[in-house]
Residue, then its C-alpha position, 0 to 999 in steps of 0.5 A: m830579358t824583361p817581360a816586355a822584351r821577351p822574344i817571339v820567334r817562329f819555325a815555319p816549315s812548308p808541309t810539302g814533304k817530311l821534316h829533315i835534319g836541315n829543317l831541324r836546325p832552325a827549329i831547335l835554334n829558335w826553340l832554344f832561343a825562346k826558352k832561354h829568354g822566356g819567349t814564345f815559340i810559334l809553329r807556322f805552316d807555310d802551306t799556301d802551295l795548295e797543290r804540294s802541301k799535304e795534311e799528312h805532312v802537317a801531321a807528321a811535322r807535329e809528330d816529329l816536333q812532339w817526339l823531339g820535345l819541341t813544344w810550341d806555344r801556338e800554331e798558325r796556318q798561312s792557308l787560313r790567312s788569304a783575306r789578310y794577305g789580300e788586305i795588305a796587297a791592296q794597301l801595297k797596290a794603292s801605295g804604288h809598291l806593287y805593280p801589275c805585270y803581264e808577260a808570259e813565262d816564255e816572254l820572260d825567258r826570251r828576255r833573260k836569254r837576250q840579256l845573257a847573250r849581251g853579257l847583262p845580268p838576267t834581271y827584270d827590265r820593268a817593262s810592265l812598269r812603263l805601260t800606260a793605263a791604256q796599254r794595261s787595259a788593252l792587255e787585260a782586254e786580251g784576257r791577260k791576268p796580271y801578276w804583281r811585282f814589288r818595286l824595289k827601292n833602288t833608283d836615284r829618282t822617283d821618276s826613274f825605272d833604271p836601278v842603281p847600286t843600292l845597299v840594304t844593310w842590317p846587323d846580323l846576330v850571327r854574320g855581323d853587319q850585312s849588306v845586299d845590293v838590291g840594285s842588282l836584283s829583279d823586282p820580286v813577284l809577290i802575287r801570281a796571276d791566279g791570285s796566290c801569294l808567294y813566300t817573300f810576301t806572306t812571311v813578312v805579313d805574318d812576321w809583322d802580325f805575329g810580332i816576331t822579334h827575331i828571325i833565326r834561319g839559314e844563310d840561304h835567306v840572306t838575299n831574301t832578307a834585303v828584299q823583305i826589309q824593304i817590304f817591312e819598310a813599305l808597310g811601316a812595320p817594325l823590323p825584327q832582328f835577323a840571325h842567319h846560321s850556316l848550312l850543314v854539309g856532310g861528313d865529306g864536306q859536300a852540301l847536304s841539299k841533295r841528300l836531305g830526303s834520306l835524312s828525314l827525322a822520321g827515318m832517323r827515329a825509325d833507325g833508333i836515334e834518341p830524340l835528345a841525341l838528335a836535338c843535342h847534335a842539331a843544336l851544337v853542330g856548327t857552334s863553338d860548343a862541343i857536341e855532347i849530351y845534355p841532361s835535357l832540352q832545358a839544360l841545353s837551352a840554358t847554355f844557348d847563345v846565338s853568338k856561339l853559332s859559327r859562320a863556317p858550315g856545320r858538319f853533319d855525319l850520321d856516324d857521329l850522330f850514332g856515336l852520340n846516341a850510344k853515349l846517351l844510352h850508356t847512361m840511360p836508366f832502365d826505367a827510361v827504356a823498359p817499355r821499349l825493351e818489353h816491346l822488343g821481347v827483351g827480358g832480364g830487367a834492370p840487370f840485363w840493361m845495365a849489363v849491355r847498355s854500354n855496348i849498344r848504339i841503339v836500343a834495338d841492339s839490345k835484342m841481339w844480346w838478349d838472344i845471346v843470353a836467353a836463346p839457343s846460341l851457337p858457340v865458337i870453340e877456339n880451344a876444346a880442351f881448354c873449354a872442357s877444363a873450364a867447364a869441369i870447374l864451373p861453380p854451382e849456382p846461385w851466381d852473382a857478379a863475383t862468380w866470373d872472377q872466382w871462376t876465371t881465377a880457378v881456371k887460370a890456376s888449373t890451366g896456367l893460361k892468362g890474359r887473352a889466352l884465358f879470356h878470349p876462348l871463354r867469351l867465344a864459347l859463351t857468347g859467340r862474339d869477340a867482344g861485348p859486355e863484361l862477362k861478370t854481368l852476363l854470366p849470371l844471366i846466361g846461367r850454369k846449364r846454358a854455360l855448360g852446354r856452350l863450353s861443350g860446343e852445344t847450341t844452347 
């Protein structure tokens, strides 16, 4: 893209809870799109819900994104833009696009029930739009404060209040040509009676003011998009391009929506998931690309293309994520993990890490293997006579990676055993485990004294 055409995108979480895997998908897709095309990535907090929005969640979201490496070019807060929303609201009121309504919620509820009983869709009947100026004044004299609806452009005449089928269409970068019939929708409430603004309104104002060129978000916003397009048009604002990606389902194919609270980014971080593994999984699930580890976010962004996003739901499975995490660790150099190993109390340096990294799913798993190597460990003696024979010909130190083959070759010649009958009893005695890292790398770390004790059935 030319400098003038470089995209401006945004990730806009509501700080009413922790970021979760469902939030991460639009965050990573927008970030990758911006980086691929040399664009701008804006972090915008949709924090107009003052009761539910918490600064602790704002701070936690920043920390999660920084941990993942999703740096942002600028940050915006909707709670700081009330004056601008008021200015735009006044403009829409003056042009007749916003109109005051006076019904209480229980009144609206009764109307919806009557409509449903008659087999009609429970949409707003525009009763307030039919009020005269005198009737509005009388209601306000009673103490009623108006809330404000946006009048959808869905009638066949300007003097008509009755909606007719009206398609709003746009070319979606993921879903292809889209259309939504706004004739079947209620005029959306944009401003509450207390003066606070709703998302449908504030997000359009922000996207216009910040020059957002592409809106990449979940397909649950498709209907919102039709309404927001009409708001953009009422303001005379240029339309961004839209891309609505599919939503995630669990490994069982069921919707993740009710389980997202247990899939917070902070929780997965605490469970040992590496940031690059999580980013790769979130970026590639639900695409035509294989889910695999990339060397970096920059390498991942180089291959990113919105056209690769599938309309089919992305399948998110924690087991798959942990498997991907393991693949990342299997090639992770010692220097990248050394401070965390030290924090865990894991010694052995690079030789130990290189020995165990192919046998762990998370870094913390290395502590178990370090305890097996360096702490008293109860051996499992499967064949006492065989272990005693093996101990008798255990070579003297110093040991290296060749010691295991030299020793087991001698044991095989002495006992006549081979294959599983040879190797399994030795593994059980030395580690207490049926499987694990190659013993040619572990044996020098265990050392001769500890190995002799374990072959004799001692906890050493």
